[in-house]
Biopython code that builds the backbone (N, CA, C, O; Angstrom):
import numpy as np
from Bio.PDB.StructureBuilder import StructureBuilder

atoms = [
    (1, "MET", "N", (40.017, 114.540, 63.194)),
    (1, "MET", "CA", (41.065, 115.061, 64.047)),
    (1, "MET", "C", (41.877, 116.069, 63.227)),
    (1, "MET", "O", (42.259, 115.803, 62.088)),
    (2, "THR", "N", (42.123, 117.202, 63.823)),
    (2, "THR", "CA", (42.913, 118.222, 63.130)),
    (2, "THR", "C", (44.384, 117.821, 63.120)),
    (2, "THR", "O", (44.821, 116.995, 63.921)),
    (3, "ASP", "N", (45.131, 118.414, 62.210)),
    (3, "ASP", "CA", (46.575, 118.168, 62.158)),
    (3, "ASP", "C", (47.238, 118.584, 63.471)),
    (3, "ASP", "O", (48.110, 117.885, 63.988)),
    (4, "GLU", "N", (46.814, 119.725, 63.997)),
    (4, "GLU", "CA", (47.394, 120.225, 65.244)),
    (4, "GLU", "C", (47.175, 119.231, 66.390)),
    (4, "GLU", "O", (48.092, 118.946, 67.160)),
    (5, "ARG", "N", (45.960, 118.716, 66.489)),
    (5, "ARG", "CA", (45.643, 117.730, 67.541)),
    (5, "ARG", "C", (46.470, 116.463, 67.352)),
    (5, "ARG", "O", (46.993, 115.915, 68.322)),
    (6, "PHE", "N", (46.591, 115.994, 66.110)),
    (6, "PHE", "CA", (47.368, 114.797, 65.814)),
    (6, "PHE", "C", (48.825, 114.974, 66.242)),
    (6, "PHE", "O", (49.400, 114.077, 66.858)),
    (7, "ILE", "N", (49.420, 116.111, 65.924)),
    (7, "ILE", "CA", (50.822, 116.382, 66.274)),
    (7, "ILE", "C", (50.986, 116.416, 67.793)),
    (7, "ILE", "O", (51.979, 115.909, 68.316)),
    (8, "LYS", "N", (50.029, 117.006, 68.508)),
    (8, "LYS", "CA", (50.087, 117.044, 69.975)),
    (8, "LYS", "C", (49.988, 115.644, 70.566)),
    (8, "LYS", "O", (50.726, 115.306, 71.492)),
    (9, "LEU", "N", (49.079, 114.828, 70.034)),
    (9, "LEU", "CA", (48.917, 113.466, 70.543)),
    (9, "LEU", "C", (50.125, 112.593, 70.238)),
    (9, "LEU", "O", (50.519, 111.766, 71.060)),
    (10, "LEU", "N", (50.711, 112.772, 69.063)),
    (10, "LEU", "CA", (51.926, 112.025, 68.733)),
    (10, "LEU", "C", (53.061, 112.414, 69.679)),
    (10, "LEU", "O", (53.787, 111.547, 70.165)),
    (11, "GLY", "N", (53.214, 113.690, 69.938)),
    (11, "GLY", "CA", (54.238, 114.144, 70.870)),
    (11, "GLY", "C", (54.043, 113.580, 72.259)),
    (11, "GLY", "O", (55.001, 113.161, 72.909)),
    (12, "LYS", "N", (52.788, 113.568, 72.718)),
    (12, "LYS", "CA", (52.481, 113.000, 74.032)),
    (12, "LYS", "C", (52.797, 111.515, 74.061)),
    (12, "LYS", "O", (53.310, 111.008, 75.058)),
    (13, "SER", "N", (52.499, 110.821, 72.985)),
    (13, "SER", "CA", (52.795, 109.396, 72.901)),
    (13, "SER", "C", (54.302, 109.139, 72.986)),
    (13, "SER", "O", (54.745, 108.215, 73.669)),
    (14, "ILE", "N", (55.073, 109.956, 72.293)),
    (14, "ILE", "CA", (56.531, 109.823, 72.348)),
    (14, "ILE", "C", (57.011, 110.049, 73.776)),
    (14, "ILE", "O", (57.821, 109.275, 74.288)),
    (15, "ALA", "N", (56.520, 111.099, 74.419)),
    (15, "ALA", "CA", (56.922, 111.395, 75.804)),
    (15, "ALA", "C", (56.517, 110.256, 76.740)),
    (15, "ALA", "O", (57.306, 109.846, 77.591)),
    (16, "ASP", "N", (55.303, 109.747, 76.589)),
    (16, "ASP", "CA", (54.831, 108.660, 77.446)),
    (16, "ASP", "C", (55.692, 107.407, 77.267)),
    (16, "ASP", "O", (56.058, 106.758, 78.247)),
    (17, "ASN", "N", (56.011, 107.070, 76.022)),
    (17, "ASN", "CA", (56.860, 105.907, 75.748)),
    (17, "ASN", "C", (58.255, 106.097, 76.337)),
    (17, "ASN", "O", (58.835, 105.158, 76.884)),
    (18, "ARG", "N", (58.786, 107.296, 76.227)),
    (18, "ARG", "CA", (60.109, 107.590, 76.789)),
    (18, "ARG", "C", (60.095, 107.429, 78.303)),
    (18, "ARG", "O", (61.003, 106.826, 78.875)),
    (19, "LYS", "N", (59.077, 107.962, 78.946)),
    (19, "LYS", "CA", (58.978, 107.890, 80.412)),
    (19, "LYS", "C", (58.763, 106.456, 80.882)),
    (19, "LYS", "O", (59.289, 106.070, 81.926)),
    (20, "GLN", "N", (58.000, 105.657, 80.131)),
    (20, "GLN", "CA", (57.792, 104.254, 80.486)),
    (20, "GLN", "C", (59.106, 103.483, 80.491)),
    (20, "GLN", "O", (59.252, 102.488, 81.201)),
    (21, "ARG", "N", (60.045, 103.945, 79.703)),
    (21, "ARG", "CA", (61.349, 103.292, 79.622)),
    (21, "ARG", "C", (62.370, 103.939, 80.561)),
    (21, "ARG", "O", (63.563, 103.637, 80.515)),
    (22, "ASN", "N", (61.868, 104.832, 81.409)),
    (22, "ASN", "CA", (62.715, 105.530, 82.382)),
    (22, "ASN", "C", (63.884, 106.266, 81.729)),
    (22, "ASN", "O", (65.003, 106.264, 82.242)),
    (23, "LEU", "N", (63.603, 106.891, 80.594)),
    (23, "LEU", "CA", (64.612, 107.685, 79.902)),
    (23, "LEU", "C", (64.296, 109.164, 80.066)),
    (23, "LEU", "O", (63.139, 109.572, 79.966)),
    (24, "SER", "N", (65.303, 109.951, 80.314)),
    (24, "SER", "CA", (65.121, 111.398, 80.307)),
    (24, "SER", "C", (65.185, 111.868, 78.853)),
    (24, "SER", "O", (65.579, 111.119, 77.959)),
    (25, "GLN", "N", (64.794, 113.110, 78.638)),
    (25, "GLN", "CA", (64.939, 113.659, 77.291)),
    (25, "GLN", "C", (66.408, 113.637, 76.875)),
    (25, "GLN", "O", (66.726, 113.343, 75.723)),
    (26, "LEU", "N", (67.292, 113.945, 77.805)),
    (26, "LEU", "CA", (68.723, 113.938, 77.478)),
    (26, "LEU", "C", (69.208, 112.543, 77.117)),
    (26, "LEU", "O", (70.030, 112.387, 76.214)),
    (27, "ASP", "N", (68.705, 111.520, 77.818)),
    (27, "ASP", "CA", (69.085, 110.138, 77.500)),
    (27, "ASP", "C", (68.711, 109.806, 76.055)),
    (27, "ASP", "O", (69.532, 109.303, 75.288)),
    (28, "LEU", "N", (67.463, 110.096, 75.700)),
    (28, "LEU", "CA", (67.003, 109.778, 74.351)),
    (28, "LEU", "C", (67.743, 110.605, 73.312)),
    (28, "LEU", "O", (68.118, 110.091, 72.258)),
    (29, "CYS", "N", (67.953, 111.874, 73.602)),
    (29, "CYS", "CA", (68.670, 112.743, 72.660)),
    (29, "CYS", "C", (70.080, 112.240, 72.413)),
    (29, "CYS", "O", (70.561, 112.251, 71.280)),
    (30, "SER", "N", (70.734, 111.804, 73.467)),
    (30, "SER", "CA", (72.084, 111.266, 73.332)),
    (30, "SER", "C", (72.082, 110.012, 72.462)),
    (30, "SER", "O", (72.983, 109.803, 71.650)),
    (31, "GLU", "N", (71.068, 109.191, 72.642)),
    (31, "GLU", "CA", (70.954, 107.935, 71.887)),
    (31, "GLU", "C", (70.741, 108.184, 70.394)),
    (31, "GLU", "O", (71.265, 107.443, 69.563)),
    (32, "ILE", "N", (69.983, 109.211, 70.054)),
    (32, "ILE", "CA", (69.604, 109.411, 68.643)),
    (32, "ILE", "C", (70.270, 110.621, 67.991)),
    (32, "ILE", "O", (70.038, 110.887, 66.811)),
    (33, "GLY", "N", (71.093, 111.359, 68.738)),
    (33, "GLY", "CA", (71.792, 112.496, 68.160)),
    (33, "GLY", "C", (70.880, 113.668, 67.846)),
    (33, "GLY", "O", (70.933, 114.234, 66.754)),
    (34, "MET", "N", (70.048, 114.027, 68.806)),
    (34, "MET", "CA", (69.107, 115.138, 68.625)),
    (34, "MET", "C", (69.307, 116.150, 69.744)),
    (34, "MET", "O", (69.672, 115.791, 70.864)),
    (35, "GLU", "N", (69.065, 117.417, 69.430)),
    (35, "GLU", "CA", (69.116, 118.467, 70.452)),
    (35, "GLU", "C", (67.894, 118.349, 71.356)),
    (35, "GLU", "O", (66.794, 118.057, 70.887)),
    (36, "LYS", "N", (68.090, 118.575, 72.646)),
    (36, "LYS", "CA", (67.005, 118.470, 73.616)),
    (36, "LYS", "C", (65.866, 119.446, 73.291)),
    (36, "LYS", "O", (64.695, 119.119, 73.483)),
    (37, "THR", "N", (66.205, 120.628, 72.806)),
    (37, "THR", "CA", (65.153, 121.603, 72.472)),
    (37, "THR", "C", (64.239, 121.070, 71.368)),
    (37, "THR", "O", (63.035, 121.326, 71.379)),
    (38, "ASN", "N", (64.809, 120.329, 70.418)),
    (38, "ASN", "CA", (63.998, 119.746, 69.343)),
    (38, "ASN", "C", (63.068, 118.662, 69.882)),
    (38, "ASN", "O", (61.888, 118.625, 69.536)),
    (39, "LEU", "N", (63.603, 117.775, 70.734)),
    (39, "LEU", "CA", (62.772, 116.717, 71.299)),
    (39, "LEU", "C", (61.667, 117.322, 72.165)),
    (39, "LEU", "O", (60.527, 116.859, 72.130)),
    (40, "SER", "N", (61.994, 118.329, 72.922)),
    (40, "SER", "CA", (60.996, 118.991, 73.759)),
    (40, "SER", "C", (59.884, 119.576, 72.894)),
    (40, "SER", "O", (58.708, 119.436, 73.229)),
    (41, "ALA", "N", (60.232, 120.219, 71.801)),
    (41, "ALA", "CA", (59.234, 120.798, 70.897)),
    (41, "ALA", "C", (58.353, 119.712, 70.286)),
    (41, "ALA", "O", (57.151, 119.912, 70.110)),
    (42, "ILE", "N", (58.944, 118.571, 69.964)),
    (42, "ILE", "CA", (58.181, 117.449, 69.407)),
    (42, "ILE", "C", (57.210, 116.909, 70.458)),
    (42, "ILE", "O", (56.022, 116.734, 70.187)),
    (43, "GLU", "N", (57.728, 116.651, 71.652)),
    (43, "GLU", "CA", (56.901, 116.074, 72.707)),
    (43, "GLU", "C", (55.772, 117.005, 73.143)),
    (43, "GLU", "O", (54.725, 116.543, 73.597)),
    (44, "ASN", "N", (55.976, 118.282, 73.009)),
    (44, "ASN", "CA", (54.954, 119.253, 73.396)),
    (44, "ASN", "C", (54.039, 119.652, 72.244)),
    (44, "ASN", "O", (53.205, 120.545, 72.389)),
    (45, "GLY", "N", (54.197, 118.987, 71.099)),
    (45, "GLY", "CA", (53.311, 119.227, 69.968)),
    (45, "GLY", "C", (53.531, 120.537, 69.260)),
    (45, "GLY", "O", (52.639, 121.028, 68.567)),
    (46, "ARG", "N", (54.710, 121.113, 69.424)),
    (46, "ARG", "CA", (55.013, 122.388, 68.778)),
    (46, "ARG", "C", (55.755, 122.198, 67.456)),
    (46, "ARG", "O", (55.976, 123.161, 66.721)),
    (47, "LYS", "N", (56.137, 120.962, 67.157)),
    (47, "LYS", "CA", (56.934, 120.719, 65.955)),
    (47, "LYS", "C", (56.477, 119.432, 65.286)),
    (47, "LYS", "O", (56.396, 118.382, 65.924)),
    (48, "ASN", "N", (56.182, 119.523, 64.008)),
    (48, "ASN", "CA", (55.872, 118.348, 63.209)),
    (48, "ASN", "C", (57.193, 117.690, 62.825)),
    (48, "ASN", "O", (58.196, 118.376, 62.627)),
    (49, "ILE", "N", (57.196, 116.373, 62.721)),
    (49, "ILE", "CA", (58.460, 115.689, 62.440)),
    (49, "ILE", "C", (58.376, 114.888, 61.150)),
    (49, "ILE", "O", (57.297, 114.517, 60.688)),
    (50, "SER", "N", (59.543, 114.637, 60.589)),
    (50, "SER", "CA", (59.631, 113.837, 59.372)),
    (50, "SER", "C", (59.551, 112.352, 59.721)),
    (50, "SER", "O", (59.710, 111.962, 60.878)),
    (51, "SER", "N", (59.306, 111.552, 58.722)),
    (51, "SER", "CA", (59.246, 110.102, 58.932)),
    (51, "SER", "C", (60.598, 109.550, 59.389)),
    (51, "SER", "O", (60.642, 108.605, 60.176)),
    (52, "THR", "N", (61.690, 110.123, 58.909)),
    (52, "THR", "CA", (63.008, 109.624, 59.322)),
    (52, "THR", "C", (63.302, 109.984, 60.780)),
    (52, "THR", "O", (63.932, 109.204, 61.495)),
    (53, "THR", "N", (62.858, 111.140, 61.217)),
    (53, "THR", "CA", (63.023, 111.506, 62.622)),
    (53, "THR", "C", (62.171, 110.595, 63.494)),
    (53, "THR", "O", (62.609, 110.174, 64.565)),
    (54, "LEU", "N", (60.970, 110.292, 63.050)),
    (54, "LEU", "CA", (60.107, 109.382, 63.788)),
    (54, "LEU", "C", (60.764, 108.005, 63.906)),
    (54, "LEU", "O", (60.712, 107.384, 64.968)),
    (55, "ARG", "N", (61.373, 107.530, 62.836)),
    (55, "ARG", "CA", (62.064, 106.239, 62.867)),
    (55, "ARG", "C", (63.217, 106.272, 63.860)),
    (55, "ARG", "O", (63.409, 105.317, 64.613)),
    (56, "ARG", "N", (63.992, 107.361, 63.873)),
    (56, "ARG", "CA", (65.110, 107.484, 64.814)),
    (56, "ARG", "C", (64.617, 107.469, 66.256)),
    (56, "ARG", "O", (65.229, 106.841, 67.119)),
    (57, "ILE", "N", (63.510, 108.162, 66.514)),
    (57, "ILE", "CA", (62.948, 108.178, 67.868)),
    (57, "ILE", "C", (62.491, 106.776, 68.262)),
    (57, "ILE", "O", (62.797, 106.312, 69.360)),
    (58, "ALA", "N", (61.764, 106.101, 67.379)),
    (58, "ALA", "CA", (61.306, 104.733, 67.677)),
    (58, "ALA", "C", (62.499, 103.810, 67.928)),
    (58, "ALA", "O", (62.473, 103.002, 68.855)),
    (59, "ASP", "N", (63.538, 103.927, 67.109)),
    (59, "ASP", "CA", (64.746, 103.112, 67.317)),
    (59, "ASP", "C", (65.367, 103.408, 68.673)),
    (59, "ASP", "O", (65.778, 102.490, 69.384)),
    (60, "GLY", "N", (65.438, 104.690, 69.036)),
    (60, "GLY", "CA", (66.004, 105.079, 70.324)),
    (60, "GLY", "C", (65.187, 104.577, 71.495)),
    (60, "GLY", "O", (65.728, 104.276, 72.559)),
    (61, "LEU", "N", (63.876, 104.486, 71.294)),
    (61, "LEU", "CA", (62.984, 103.964, 72.331)),
    (61, "LEU", "C", (62.894, 102.440, 72.295)),
    (61, "LEU", "O", (62.297, 101.819, 73.174)),
    (62, "LYS", "N", (63.499, 101.850, 71.260)),
    (62, "LYS", "CA", (63.457, 100.398, 71.060)),
    (62, "LYS", "C", (62.008, 99.893, 71.020)),
    (62, "LYS", "O", (61.630, 98.933, 71.690)),
    (63, "CYS", "N", (61.227, 100.590, 70.202)),
    (63, "CYS", "CA", (59.829, 100.192, 70.014)),
    (63, "CYS", "C", (59.504, 100.238, 68.528)),
    (63, "CYS", "O", (60.253, 100.803, 67.731)),
    (64, "ASP", "N", (58.397, 99.644, 68.176)),
    (64, "ASP", "CA", (57.916, 99.727, 66.800)),
    (64, "ASP", "C", (57.308, 101.107, 66.578)),
    (64, "ASP", "O", (56.712, 101.686, 67.486)),
    (65, "ILE", "N", (57.463, 101.619, 65.381)),
    (65, "ILE", "CA", (56.872, 102.921, 65.067)),
    (65, "ILE", "C", (55.372, 102.897, 65.346)),
    (65, "ILE", "O", (54.814, 103.878, 65.838)),
    (66, "GLY", "N", (54.727, 101.793, 65.035)),
    (66, "GLY", "CA", (53.291, 101.675, 65.264)),
    (66, "GLY", "C", (52.896, 101.876, 66.714)),
    (66, "GLY", "O", (51.789, 102.335, 66.997)),
    (67, "ASP", "N", (53.785, 101.537, 67.634)),
    (67, "ASP", "CA", (53.492, 101.728, 69.054)),
    (67, "ASP", "C", (53.264, 103.198, 69.379)),
    (67, "ASP", "O", (52.534, 103.517, 70.318)),
    (68, "LEU", "N", (53.870, 104.079, 68.628)),
    (68, "LEU", "CA", (53.740, 105.510, 68.877)),
    (68, "LEU", "C", (52.415, 106.073, 68.366)),
    (68, "LEU", "O", (52.058, 107.212, 68.668)),
    (69, "PHE", "N", (51.686, 105.261, 67.586)),
    (69, "PHE", "CA", (50.412, 105.700, 67.010)),
    (69, "PHE", "C", (49.200, 105.020, 67.642)),
    (69, "PHE", "O", (48.105, 105.065, 67.082)),
    (70, "LYS", "N", (49.383, 104.402, 68.781)),
    (70, "LYS", "CA", (48.264, 103.685, 69.405)),
    (70, "LYS", "C", (47.130, 104.618, 69.816)),
    (70, "LYS", "O", (46.013, 104.160, 70.055)),
    (71, "PHE", "N", (47.396, 105.893, 69.899)),
    (71, "PHE", "CA", (46.360, 106.869, 70.253)),
    (71, "PHE", "C", (45.394, 107.116, 69.103)),
    (71, "PHE", "O", (44.305, 107.648, 69.317)),
    (72, "TYR", "N", (45.775, 106.740, 67.893)),
    (72, "TYR", "CA", (45.025, 107.116, 66.702)),
    (72, "TYR", "C", (43.994, 106.067, 66.308)),
    (72, "TYR", "O", (44.286, 104.872, 66.264)),
    (73, "SER", "N", (42.792, 106.534, 66.024)),
    (73, "SER", "CA", (41.781, 105.686, 65.412)),
    (73, "SER", "C", (40.948, 106.580, 64.496)),
    (73, "SER", "O", (40.826, 107.782, 64.733)),
    (74, "LYS", "N", (40.389, 105.999, 63.473)),
    (74, "LYS", "CA", (39.612, 106.781, 62.499)),
    (74, "LYS", "C", (38.253, 107.196, 63.053)),
    (74, "LYS", "O", (37.606, 108.076, 62.487)),
    (75, "ASP", "N", (37.817, 106.591, 64.126)),
    (75, "ASP", "CA", (36.498, 106.897, 64.691)),
    (75, "ASP", "C", (36.428, 108.261, 65.297)),
    (75, "ASP", "O", (35.381, 108.656, 65.810)),
]
sb = StructureBuilder()
sb.init_structure("model")
sb.init_model(0)
sb.init_chain("A")
sb.init_seg("    ")
for serial, (resi, resn, name, xyz) in enumerate(atoms, 1):
    if name == "N":
        sb.init_residue(resn, " ", resi, " ")
    sb.init_atom(name, np.array(xyz, "f"), 0.0, 1.0, " ", f" {name:<3s}", serial, name[0])
structure = sb.get_structure()
């Protein structure tokens, strides 16, 4: 899997988890102190994120970080 594909899939996973919790981008941004444009770029796979940003997003979604990587397998 290319880095670009991985970043897109991670962003989609974040968006899917957010929507499952019935949160808007603004709701999540308010919870974690992030600009909506940044979250949008992450969810659309246009921006790679740091581990600390990933932790903040997982905390805001009230999920384990591992839940955001369920799309990934080495196969």
